[in-house]
C-alpha positions in Angstrom: 227.9 -1.1 43.7 229.7 -1.1 47.0 229.0 2.6 47.4 225.3 2.0 46.8 225.2 -0.8 49.3 227.0 1.4 51.9 224.5 4.2 51.3 221.5 1.8 51.7 223.1 0.4 54.9 223.5 3.9 56.3 219.9 4.8 55.4 218.7 1.6 57.1 220.8 2.3 60.2 219.4 5.9 60.4 215.8 4.6 60.1 216.4 2.0 62.9 218.1 4.6 65.1 215.3 7.1 64.6 212.6 4.5 65.6 212.3 3.7 69.3 213.7 0.2 70.0 210.4 -0.6 71.7 207.4 1.2 73.0 205.5 0.4 76.1 202.3 -1.2 74.9 198.9 -2.1 76.4 199.3 -4.8 79.0 202.8 -3.9 79.9 204.1 -2.3 83.0 204.8 1.4 82.8 208.5 2.1 83.4 209.4 3.9 86.7 210.1 7.5 86.3 211.0 10.5 88.4 210.4 14.1 87.1 209.7 17.5 88.6 206.6 19.5 87.8 206.9 23.0 86.5 205.9 24.3 89.9 208.9 22.4 91.5 207.1 19.3 92.9 208.7 15.9 92.5 206.5 13.4 90.7 207.1 9.7 90.1 205.2 6.6 89.0 205.5 5.4 92.6 203.3 8.3 93.7 200.3 6.7 91.8 201.2 3.0 91.8 198.9 1.0 94.1 196.7 4.1 94.6 195.1 5.5 91.5 195.2 5.2 87.7 197.4 7.7 85.8 197.0 9.3 82.4 200.3 10.5 80.9 200.1 13.0 78.1 203.4 13.5 76.2 203.3 16.8 74.5 205.3 19.8 73.1 204.7 23.5 72.7 205.3 23.3 69.0 202.6 20.5 68.5 199.4 21.9 67.1 197.3 18.8 68.0 198.6 19.1 71.6 197.2 22.6 71.8 193.7 21.6 70.5 193.5 18.8 73.1 194.0 21.1 76.1 190.3 21.9 76.6 189.4 18.2 76.5 192.2 17.3 79.0 191.1 20.1 81.3 187.6 18.6 81.2 188.9 15.1 81.9 191.0 16.3 84.8 188.0 18.1 86.2 185.6 15.3 85.7 187.7 12.2 86.5 190.3 13.7 88.8 188.0 13.9 91.9 186.9 10.4 91.1 190.5 9.0 91.2 192.2 9.5 87.8 195.5 11.5 87.9 196.5 13.4 84.8 200.1 14.4 84.2 201.3 16.1 81.1 205.0 15.5 80.2 206.7 18.0 77.9 209.0 15.8 75.9 211.9 18.3 76.1 212.7 18.3 72.4 213.1 21.9 71.0 211.5 23.2 74.2 212.6 24.5 77.6 211.0 24.3 81.0 210.4 28.1 80.9 208.8 27.9 77.5 206.5 25.0 78.7 205.5 27.0 81.8 204.7 30.1 79.7 202.7 27.9 77.3 200.8 26.3 80.2 199.9 29.7 81.7 198.9 31.1 78.3 196.6 28.2 77.4 195.4 27.4 80.8 196.5 23.8 81.5 194.6 22.8 84.6 196.6 19.7 85.4 200.2 19.1 86.5 202.9 19.5 83.9 206.4 18.1 84.1 209.4 18.8 81.9 211.4 15.9 80.6 214.9 17.4 80.6 217.0 15.2 78.3 213.9 13.2 77.2 214.8 10.2 79.3 211.2 9.4 80.4 210.0 10.1 76.8 212.5 7.5 75.5 211.7 5.0 78.3 208.0 5.0 77.2 209.0 4.7 73.5 207.3 7.9 72.6 207.9 8.7 68.9 205.4 11.6 68.4 203.3 14.1 70.1 200.8 13.9 71.5 201.1 10.4 72.9 198.6 9.4 75.6 199.0 6.5 77.9 196.7 5.4 80.7 198.0 3.1 83.4 195.8 1.3 86.0 196.5 1.7 89.7 199.0 -1.2 89.4 201.0 0.6 86.7 199.9 -1.6 83.8 199.2 0.3 80.6 195.6 -0.1 79.6 195.5 2.5 76.7 198.1 3.9 74.4 197.2 6.3 71.5 197.8 9.6 69.8 194.8 11.1 71.4 192.5 10.7 74.4 190.2 7.8 73.9 186.7 8.8 72.8 185.2 6.3 75.2 187.0 7.7 78.2 184.0 7.0 80.5 184.2 3.3 79.7 188.0 3.3 80.1 187.6 5.0 83.5 185.0 2.5 84.7 187.3 -0.4 83.8 190.2 1.3 85.5 188.3 1.6 88.8 187.1 -2.0 88.9 
């Protein structure tokens, strides 16, 4: 019986450890972050805060859904970027490398900045548990959308972000 209880305890501990302690939700402030894009430029939440809304897309090269979203993200970056929305893709750094992410971006034509999260610190700070995860923060850094895909009503989200 003690052995069974120990085993159940270990399983519960593993489940809790595998689940993010929290995830940044709608209405909460996005955590500060500093990354470097694959073309060597520093990027941080402070670059956008107070200036323009930001769409963060957490992704991985091994994620099939991430690949299918690229054309939609390219369109969003082209349509909403000139009107004020910044799009930043963040490779979660799990079972990937910066070189692999860069080659992937070249191969599939990512038309928006891509950063590599070495050590997955930013990914953990946002409580990302799967890819893709999409967050949209307003110009004050408050998360206004969180989901596993780009919102279907992006035009309405954008209009609210720009109010």
